C-alpha positions in Angstrom: 20.6 47.4 -53.4 17.9 44.9 -53.0 21.3 41.3 -59.3 24.4 42.1 -59.8 23.1 42.8 -59.9 20.4 45.1 -57.2 18.5 46.5 -60.2 19.5 46.4 -57.3 17.2 48.7 -55.4 18.5 49.8 -52.1 16.4 50.1 -48.9 13.2 49.3 -50.7 11.8 46.6 -48.5 9.3 47.6 -45.9 9.6 46.2 -42.4 6.0 45.0 -41.6 4.5 46.7 -38.6 7.2 49.2 -37.9 5.1 52.2 -38.9 2.5 51.0 -36.3 4.8 51.4 -33.3 4.1 54.2 -30.9 6.6 57.1 -31.1 8.1 56.2 -27.8 8.9 52.7 -29.0 10.5 54.0 -32.1 12.6 56.3 -30.0 13.8 53.4 -27.8 14.5 51.3 -30.9 16.6 54.1 -32.4 18.6 54.4 -29.1 19.1 50.7 -29.0 20.4 50.5 -32.6 22.6 53.5 -32.0 24.2 51.8 -29.0 24.8 48.7 -31.0 26.5 50.7 -33.8 28.8 52.4 -31.2 29.6 49.0 -29.7 30.6 47.7 -33.2 32.9 50.7 -33.7 34.8 50.2 -30.4 38.4 48.8 -30.5 38.8 45.1 -31.3 39.5 44.2 -27.6 35.9 45.2 -26.6 33.9 45.3 -29.9 31.0 43.0 -30.2 31.8 40.3 -32.8 29.1 39.4 -35.4 29.7 35.8 -36.4 30.6 35.4 -40.1 28.3 33.5 -42.3 31.3 31.7 -43.8 34.8 31.1 -42.4 37.5 33.0 -44.3 39.6 30.6 -46.4 42.6 30.9 -48.5 42.2 31.4 -52.2 41.6 28.3 -54.2 44.9 26.6 -55.1 43.7 26.2 -58.7 42.6 29.7 -59.4 44.4 33.1 -58.7 43.1 36.5 -58.9 44.5 40.0 -59.7 42.3 42.9 -58.8 42.0 46.1 -61.0 40.1 49.1 -59.7 38.3 51.2 -62.3 37.5 54.9 -62.0 34.4 56.5 -63.4 34.6 59.6 -65.7 32.9 62.8 -64.3 30.7 64.6 -66.7 29.9 68.2 -65.5 29.3 71.0 -67.9 32.3 73.5 -68.0 30.1 76.4 -67.1 29.0 74.7 -63.9 32.6 73.8 -63.0 33.6 77.5 -63.5 30.7 78.6 -61.4 31.3 76.4 -58.4 34.9 75.6 -58.3 37.5 78.2 -57.2 40.1 79.1 -59.9 42.8 76.5 -60.1 40.9 73.7 -58.4 40.5 70.4 -60.2 37.3 68.4 -60.5 39.1 65.2 -59.5 39.3 66.5 -55.9 35.6 66.1 -55.5 34.6 62.5 -54.9 31.5 61.1 -56.5 29.2 58.8 -54.4 29.6 55.2 -55.1 26.3 54.0 -56.6 27.0 51.4 -59.2 23.7 49.7 -60.0 24.7 47.3 -62.7 27.8 45.8 -64.5 27.9 43.6 -67.5 30.6 41.8 -69.4 29.7 42.0 -73.2 31.5 42.3 -76.5 29.7 45.6 -77.1 31.5 46.8 -80.2 31.4 43.2 -81.8 35.3 43.1 -82.2 35.8 39.7 -80.5 37.0 41.3 -77.3 34.8 41.6 -74.2 34.0 45.0 -72.7 32.4 46.1 -69.4 29.2 48.1 -69.5 28.4 50.0 -66.3 25.3 51.8 -65.0 26.3 54.7 -62.6 23.4 55.6 -60.4 25.2 58.6 -58.9 26.6 60.1 -62.1 23.3 59.2 -63.9 25.3 57.8 -66.9 26.0 54.6 -68.7 29.7 54.0 -69.3 31.6 51.5 -71.5 35.1 50.3 -70.3 37.4 48.7 -72.8 40.4 46.7 -71.7 43.8 47.9 -73.2 46.3 45.1 -73.0 49.2 46.3 -70.9 47.7 49.8 -70.6 45.0 51.6 -68.7 41.3 51.0 -69.2 39.6 53.2 -71.7 36.2 54.6 -70.7 33.5 56.0 -72.9 30.2 57.6 -71.8 27.4 56.3 -73.9 24.8 58.4 -72.3 24.3 60.8 -69.4 21.5 62.7 -67.7 19.6 59.5 -67.1 17.7 59.6 -63.9 19.3 56.8 -61.8 19.9 54.0 -64.4 19.4 50.7 -62.8 20.1 48.2 -65.6 21.5 48.2 -69.1 20.4 45.6 -71.6 22.4 45.2 -74.8 20.3 44.2 -77.8 20.2 45.1 -81.5 16.6 46.1 -81.1 16.2 47.6 -84.5 18.0 44.6 -86.1 20.5 46.8 -88.1 23.6 44.9 -87.2 24.9 47.0 -84.2 24.3 46.9 -80.5 21.8 49.3 -79.0 21.1 49.6 -75.2 17.9 49.5 -73.4 18.2 51.3 -70.0 15.9 50.9 -67.0 15.4 54.0 -65.0 14.6 54.0 -61.2 14.2 57.8 -61.1 15.1 57.7 -57.4 17.5 55.4 -55.5 15.2 55.7 -52.4 11.8 54.1 -51.9 9.0 55.8 -53.8 5.7 55.2 -55.6 6.1 58.4 -57.6 5.8 58.0 -61.4 9.5 58.7 -61.9 10.6 55.5 -63.6 11.0 54.8 -67.3 12.7 52.9 -70.1 15.1 54.6 -72.5 16.5 53.2 -75.7 20.1 54.2 -76.6 20.0 53.8 -80.3 23.3 53.2 -81.9 23.8 55.8 -84.6 27.5 55.0 -85.2 29.1 58.2 -83.9 26.6 58.7 -81.0 23.7 57.1 -79.1 20.3 58.8 -79.5 18.1 58.7 -76.4 14.5 57.5 -77.2 11.9 57.2 -74.5 10.0 53.8 -74.8 8.1 54.0 -71.5 7.5 56.8 -68.9 4.9 57.7 -66.4 5.5 54.5 -64.4 7.0 53.7 -61.1 10.6 52.8 -60.5 11.8 50.4 -63.2 14.4 47.8 -62.1 15.0 45.7 -65.2 14.1 45.3 -68.9 14.8 42.1 -70.9 14.3 41.5 -74.6 12.6 38.7 -76.5 10.1 37.9 -79.2 7.2 37.4 -76.8 4.4 37.3 -79.4 6.2 35.2 -82.0 5.9 37.8 -84.7 9.6 38.1 -85.6 10.5 41.3 -83.9 12.0 42.1 -80.4 9.6 42.9 -77.5 10.6 43.9 -74.0 9.7 42.5 -70.6 9.7 45.3 -67.9 10.1 44.9 -64.1 8.5 47.9 -62.3 9.7 47.6 -58.8 7.9 50.6 -57.4 7.6 50.5 -53.7 4.1 49.7 -52.3 2.8 49.3 -55.9 4.6 47.7 -58.8 4.1 45.4 -61.8 5.5 43.4 -64.7 4.8 44.7 -68.2 5.6 43.5 -71.7 6.1 46.1 -74.3 4.8 44.9 -77.7 7.0 46.1 -80.6 4.7 47.7 -83.2 7.4 48.9 -85.5 6.7 52.5 -86.6 3.9 52.7 -84.1 6.4 52.3 -81.2 5.8 50.1 -78.2 2.4 49.2 -76.6 2.4 48.0 -72.9 0.5 44.9 -71.6 0.1 44.1 -68.0 1.4 40.7 -66.9 1.5 40.8 -63.1 0.6 43.3 -60.4 2.9 43.1 -57.5 5.4 45.5 -55.8 9.1 44.5 -55.5 9.7 42.8 -58.7 13.5 43.1 -59.3 14.5 41.0 -62.4 12.6 39.6 -65.2 14.7 36.9 -67.0 13.3 35.7 -70.4 13.7 32.1 -71.5 11.8 29.1 -72.7 11.4 27.5 -69.2 9.0 24.8 -70.2 10.6 23.7 -73.4 7.5 24.4 -75.7 9.3 26.7 -78.2 8.1 30.1 -77.0 9.6 32.6 -74.5 8.4 32.7 -71.0 9.0 35.2 -68.1 10.2 34.8 -64.6 10.6 37.2 -61.7 11.7 37.6 -58.0 9.3 39.3 -55.7 11.0 40.8 -52.7 8.7 43.3 -51.1 6.6 42.0 -48.1 6.9 38.5 -49.7 9.9 36.5 -50.9 8.9 34.5 -54.0 10.0 33.4 -57.5 7.2 33.4 -60.1 7.2 32.0 -63.6 4.8 33.1 -66.4 4.0 30.6 -69.0 3.5 32.1 -72.5 0.9 30.8 -74.9 3.1 31.9 -77.8 1.0 35.1 -78.4 2.0 37.2 -75.4 -0.7 35.9 -73.0 0.9 34.8 -69.7 -0.2 32.4 -67.0 1.4 33.0 -63.6 2.9 30.1 -61.6 4.5 30.4 -58.2 7.9 28.5 -58.4 9.4 29.2 -55.0 8.6 31.0 -51.8 9.8 31.1 -48.2 8.1 32.0 -45.0 11.3 33.7 -43.8 10.5 37.2 -44.8 14.0 38.3 -43.5 16.0 36.6 -46.2 16.1 39.7 -48.4 16.0 38.6 -52.0 18.5 40.6 -54.0 18.2 39.3 -57.5 17.4 36.4 -59.9 19.5 35.1 -62.8 18.9 32.3 -65.2 21.4 29.5 -65.6 21.3 25.8 -66.6 23.4 25.1 -63.6 23.2 21.3 -63.9 23.6 21.4 -67.7 20.7 19.1 -68.2 19.1 21.1 -71.0 16.5 23.2 -69.1 16.9 26.6 -67.4 17.2 27.0 -63.7 17.6 30.1 -61.5 20.1 31.4 -59.0 18.5 33.5 -56.3 20.6 35.8 -54.1 19.5 36.3 -50.5 21.0 38.8 -48.1 19.5 42.3 -48.5 19.0 43.0 -44.8 19.2 46.8 -44.8 16.0 47.3 -43.0 17.6 45.9 -39.9 20.8 47.9 -40.0 24.0 47.7 -42.0 25.6 44.3 -41.1 24.2 41.2 -39.5 25.3 38.2 -41.7 22.9 35.3 -41.3 23.3 31.6 -42.1 20.5 31.8 -44.7 22.3 34.5 -46.7 23.8 33.2 -49.9 22.7 31.6 -53.1 19.6 29.5 -53.6 19.5 27.2 -56.6 15.9 27.0 -57.9 16.2 23.8 -60.0 14.0 23.2 -63.0 12.5 19.7 -62.5 10.3 20.0 -65.7 6.6 20.7 -66.2 6.8 24.0 -64.2 8.0 22.1 -61.1 10.9 23.6 -59.4 12.9 22.6 -56.2 15.2 24.7 -54.2 18.5 24.2 -52.3 21.0 26.5 -50.7 24.4 26.0 -52.4 26.5 28.8 -51.0 26.5 31.0 -47.9 27.9 34.5 -47.6 26.6 37.2 -45.2 24.7 40.0 -47.0 24.7 38.3 -50.4 23.2 40.6 -53.0 24.2 39.2 -56.3 25.2 35.8 -57.6 26.3 34.4 -60.9 27.8 31.2 -62.4 30.6 30.0 -64.6 33.4 27.5 -64.9 36.0 29.2 -62.8 38.3 26.2 -62.4 37.9 24.9 -66.0 36.8 21.4 -64.9 33.7 21.3 -67.1 31.0 22.3 -64.6 29.5 25.5 -63.5 30.7 27.1 -60.2 28.9 29.9 -58.3 30.2 33.3 -57.4 28.5 35.6 -54.7 29.1 39.2 -53.6 28.2 40.8 -50.3 26.6 44.2 -49.9 25.9 44.4 -46.2 28.2 42.8 -43.7 30.3 43.5 -40.7 32.9 45.6 -42.6 34.6 46.7 -39.3 36.1 43.2 -39.4 36.9 42.4 -43.1 39.5 39.8 -42.2 36.6 37.3 -41.4 33.9 38.8 -43.7 34.7 38.3 -47.5 33.2 40.7 -50.0 33.4 38.2 -52.9 33.6 34.4 -52.8 33.0 31.4 -55.0 31.6 27.9 -54.4 33.2 25.1 -56.2 31.0 22.6 -58.1 32.2 19.0 -57.4 30.0 17.7 -60.1 26.6 15.9 -60.2 24.9 18.9 -58.5 27.1 18.8 -55.4 28.8 22.0 -54.3 31.7 21.8 -51.8 34.3 24.4 -50.7 33.7 28.0 -50.5 36.8 30.0 -51.6 37.4 33.7 -50.7 38.3 35.8 -53.7 38.8 39.2 -51.9 37.9 41.3 -48.9 37.7 44.6 -50.9 36.0 46.6 -52.2 33.0 46.3 -50.0 29.2 46.8 -50.4 29.1 45.0 -53.7 25.7 44.7 -55.3 26.2 43.7 -58.9 28.3 41.0 -60.5 29.2 39.5 -63.9 31.6 37.1 -65.4 33.4 36.8 -68.7 36.8 36.5 -70.4 38.0 40.1 -70.4 41.8 39.7 -71.1 41.4 37.1 -73.7 43.3 34.3 -72.0 40.4 31.8 -72.1 39.6 32.0 -68.4 36.6 33.6 -66.8 37.3 37.0 -65.1 34.9 38.9 -62.6 33.6 42.4 -62.4 31.6 43.8 -59.6 30.2 47.2 -58.5 29.8 49.0 -55.2 26.7 50.9 -53.9 27.6 52.9 -50.8 24.8 52.6 -48.1 24.0 55.8 -46.3 25.4 56.0 -42.7 27.7 53.0 -43.6 30.7 52.2 -41.3 32.3 50.5 -44.3 35.8 51.6 -45.3 36.5 53.7 -48.4 37.1 51.7 -51.5 36.7 51.7 -55.3 33.4 51.7 -57.0 34.2 49.1 -59.7 36.6 46.2 -59.4 37.8 43.7 -62.0 39.4 40.4 -61.0 41.5 38.9 -63.8 41.9 35.1 -63.2 45.0 33.1 -63.5 45.9 29.4 -63.2 47.1 28.3 -59.8 48.8 25.1 -58.6 47.6 21.8 -60.3 
């Protein structure tokens, strides 16, 4: 989907001018693309080879990885199972579509051990996975019957000492300007989570992030309404017993993520977003401290084919201010595949006073999500990328997840392959899951319609280990 973590929003970008082509040209285009797909599925001796955006390398000698594949629980009412399944058949025989829209590593139950929180856009559920040392993973459904959840934000919004979850709802995985999106609070009641609607009658919501945006001591919410041809950024003012009141910040379709931080160092919380619909931009919104925001364009590119996939905040150079990592590689509007040299991770560096510079620090065909952490434990932050769309007919030269080693002082060197499966990954997070003091990885798959990608798991966890010195 077009941050790890696409939400991720699949197939949402419009190809300018395509709808203006005469029908005959559209037909010829379809025939040409069909022929290309057939050529890609031919045996290796004659198959057209799409050059890889990076060369496949061995795993880093200083880090090893062991993959665990997780299975989602199926929640279907017993009466429906009895109605549609013949006697004796088991539900496990029926495969659920892979549509993982968000994964997050978080100590959800506040017991000192990290868990994994997952948004399942096919099962319409939010699921918590807890690692059982030496045993299977335990899964718990926190909420279901949510219409295509795209992002789950963990926050103690009522400040009662436990974690609640704010869920962004797309309403539809496909492009739409219908008022089908929303924001739902899963309020932690101890033995269950109550679903409370905070925002509805809006277009598809891709992300929600918390913060005290008006400096009054409670937690407000920033909301990215992706929509399709129309979208916006809102902030929801927390008015206690009166609920939340929405305020318009920015009117633009294609806003994916809305990370909240003090980007200018003035003591209040600002907003940022990635725009990836018609334009490819990063915007910041300077807060006056009272919830009034001034927009500032921080980054743009004239290459409208880069396909921004998401935006995450990180102090990558550890200089005390917050930078961004921008993933580029959502190229679904041109077919499934086609790695390009400009696909990968863009470091949007905070130079101070709302000045930002950009450089590409990692390359991976079809990059959809990126993240950062000290993978090799040398004191600096490395970068991880996952690929959604690539030439999956030749996995041996097209990695699905890779990391870029930070050589220090803002220099990034070798790109190391982590794995070549599962494929079509769109969301990514890092954290110490097994308690050994090293960062582990988790990623989720969203299967693209008409894909030629091989079958694989929907959620993968890579537990890290120490390699050769």
